[in-house]
N, C-alpha and C positions, 0 to 999 in steps of 0.2 A: 504494500500500500504506500503510495507516494505521500510525502510530507508536504504540507503547505506551510510556508514560513513567511511571515510578514516582518519586514525590516522597517522600523519606524523611529522617528524622532519628533519631539514636540516643536522644535525650532529648526530652521534651516542652518546650514553651515556646520553641521556636526560631522560631516563625512559619511553620511548615510549611504549615498549612492556608491561611493568608492568602496565602502565596506561590503555592500551588497555584491558588487562586481567581483571583488576579490573572493568572497565566500563562494559564489557561483563557480568561479574558476577552480578553486581548491577542491570543491566537491567533484567537479569534472575530472580533476587529476586523480581522484580516487576511483575513477571508472564509472561514475554515475551519469545518467542522462538528466540534465538539469535545465529547467526553464526559468526565465526571469521576465517578469512583466513590469514595465514602467507605468505605474498608475499615477505618477505625478504629472498629470495631463497639463496642468497649468504652467509647469516649469520643467519640462522633460530634459534629459541629458545623459542618462546612463549609456545610451547608444554610442556616445563619443568614446567611452572607455573600451568598447568592443570594436571600434573602427568601422561603425556603420553610419554612413552619411545619409542625409535626407534624400539625396538623389538615388540612393540604393533602395529606398522604401517604396515599393509599389502600393502596399497597404500598411496601415498602422492600427493601433488599438482604437483610435478615434473612428476609423472606418467601420470596425466591428460594432462599436457602441451605437453608431448611427445606422446599422443594418445594411451596410454596403458590402460586407464580406463576412466570412466565417472567421473566428479568431485564429484558427490554425493557418488561414491564408495570410495572417499578419505576423507569423512566426518565421524568424530567419535563423538558419544554422550559421552561427558566427564562430564555430570551433576553429575553422581555418584562419580566422583573423588573429588568433592568439599567436604570440611570437614563439611560444614553446608548445610542442605537441602535448596533448593530454589524452588519456585513455578513454574518457567519456565524451559526452556531447554537451554543447551549450546552445540553447535556443533562446533568442531574444524576441520579445514582443514589445516594440517601442511605441511611444506616443509620438505624435506628429510634432515636428519643429516649425511647421508652417504657421506664421503669425495669424493668418486668417482663420485657420482651424482652431488655434488656441483661443482666439477671440470668440469664435462660435461656441466653444465650450463654456466660456465665461458668461456668454449671453443667453444661451439656450439650456445648458446643462445636459444631462443624459440619464438614462435609466441605469442606476447603479446595480440593480438586480441582475442585469446581464452579466456582471462580472463573475458571480458565483457559477452560473452555468458555463461561462466561458472558461473558467479555470478547470472545471471538470472535463470539458472537451479537450483542453490541451493535455491534461494528464493522460487521458485515454488515447488520443490520436498520436501523440508524440512518445508514448510509452515512458513517461517521466518517472524518475525515482524521487525527485524533489522539485517543487515549484516555489520560487522565491518572489515575493512581491515587494517592489520598491515603492513605498507609499508616499503620498504628499505629506509634508510636515504639518503638524497641528492636528486638529480633529475636525473632520467633516463626514458627510454621509458615506463616501467611498472608503475612508479610513476605518470607520466603525464597522462596515461590512467586512473589510479585509481582516480586521482583528477578530471579528466574531467567527469567521469560518476557518481560521488558521489553527494548525496543530501547535505551532510555536509562534510567539510574538517576541521578537528581539528588539529591545529599545536601545537606541544609540544616544548617548549624551556626553557632554563635555563637563569637566569639573568647573562649573560656572553656576552662579546663583540663579540666573534666569532659567537655565536648563533644569536645575533641581526643582524649581517651582512648577514648571510646565510638566516635567516628568511625573510629578506627584499626581497631577490631574489624569494623565494617561494611564498610570498604574491603577488608579481608582476605577476608571472606565473599563479597563481590560478585565479587572476582577469582577465587575458587575456583569460583564458579558461572558463570564465563566470560561476564560481562555484556558485551554488545557495546560499550557506551559508558558511561563513568562520568564524571560532572561534579560539581562542587561549587559551592555558593553560600554565601557568608558573610553572615549577617544580623545586624542590630542592632549594627553596628560603631560604637563611640563616635567622635565627631568628633576627639578628641585623638589618635587612633591615626594612624600613617602607613599609609595604605591600600595603597600599593604594597609596603611592607615586609610587611604582613599577607598580601597576595596571593602574594608570592614565597615567604614562609616556609611557608604552607600547601601551595602547589603543590609545593614541594621535599619537604616532609615526607611527603606522601601520593603523590607522583609522579602527580598527577592535575590536570587542567585546572580552574582556578578561573574559572568563567564569569561570576560577578558578585559584587560586594561592595556590600551595601546598608547605607547608614548608618542609625544610630538616628534615628527620627523621632518627635517629640512628636505630630505630626499623626496618625500611625498609631495611637498610643495613644488619642488623643482620639476618633478615628473608632470605635474599640472594636468592630470587626467589624460595624458597621451598614451596610456597603456595600463596594464594590470600590475600593480605594485608588487604583488607576491611573486610574479614571474620575473620582474626586473631585479628584485632584491630578495632572492629566496632565503638568505641567511640573516636578514635584518630582524631586529627585535619585534618590529611591528608585524612582520610576516609570521614570526613564531607565535605571537598571540592570535593571529588570524587562523593559523593551523589548529591551535587548541580550540578555537571557537568552532571551526568546521567540524572537528571531531565531536564536540559537544552537541552540535545540532543533529548528528547522526546517532547519538547515544539512545 
């Protein structure tokens, strides 16, 4: 049975999409068939990490939500775009980068109920072992649905007071929705912090497992979403934490 995993953050700028793309790749390295859906329709971008340009997209998630194609018609095998061969497969369902289509979403909205049936279609048709959902930051109808139907919700936050406050709201909502498993990953942790103290404080505050603490990395900033960090820097401390996180998602 395929796992549905939502990757979420209350605020933008946490590194959610980068974390998602790296986890997808690391799972594929383990020989799994993995799908990733960019449901951040208002500000999409994970396609950049997988080298998929707007000109390469005949269909997108937007087209599916507006009844113009099946969701599997918007799935792209991007395994070959990775700079390092992997044993599994990566399928990306991107959102459109077209400004007019983004404006249409903001103006007209869409039937979020289609997402659930779409996810199930992807799992069946692509024979997926895992489906990761890169959600829109904050809480909206799409995010609530994604959280509700997920086997695991992974919350990404930074060691920042605004992140802490927003994450409290998300944790409360996730528990009310009776999420099967709730995990946290702390990203961009400054080297001067006591990592064990950060982990203990956050775990106690939210009564939730902290599955990874990823240090701030200048290399990640320099890479600037031009590739998958874990493939570019396989021995980096950030990659080591991502590897542990990937293993935890499979546990």
